[in-house]
N, C-alpha and C positions, 0 to 999 in steps of 0.2 A: 402918844408916847407915855411910857410907864416911868415911874420914879426910880431913882437909883436903888432904893431899898427893895422895891418890887423886882427889879432886874437881878439883884443879888439873890433874892429868894428863889426866883424861877431858875436861875443858873445853877444854884445848889441843888434844887429839886431835879433838874435835868441830869446833873452829874450823878446823883444818887440813883436815879432810875437806870442810867446807862452803866454805872460802875459798881453800885452798891456803896454803902456808907463808908466802909474802911478804905476802899480804893479811891473814892471821891476825896476823902481827907488826904490820902497819900498824894493824889494828883495836885491838890492845892498846895501842899507843903513843898512839892517839887517845883512848882511854878514860883512860889515865893522865895525859895532857897537859892535857886539858880538864876543868874542873869538871863533875862528872857526878852527876846525881841519878837513880838507877835507877828510883825510883817514878814520878817525873815523866815520864821517858823511856817507861816502859811505858804510862802513861796516854795519851801522845801517839802511841804506836805504832799502837794500834788503838782510836781514839776512838769508832768506831761499833759496837764489839763489847762485849757484856756479859761478865761473868766466866763465866757458864754457857756462852756461845757459844765463848769461848776454851778453856774446859776440854774441850768436845766436840771442837773442832778438834785440840787436843793429843792427846786419846785416840785419835782417828781416825788421826792422823799416827803415833802410837806403834804402833798395830796394823798399819799398812802397812809398818813397818820390820821 
């Protein structure tokens, strides 16, 4: 298990790689500014996928990286 600091650094790096610096900062400001329920967001993000399907997709994505 990694420390909270390492987790924040890796998370920020992942956002920057995926979105670029400006959009990563914008994403963070949106999350901070708006009331945010992560669990509800995840349920709405992939409503047609089961937990098993999401797990398989995540494992395939991990293997490709």
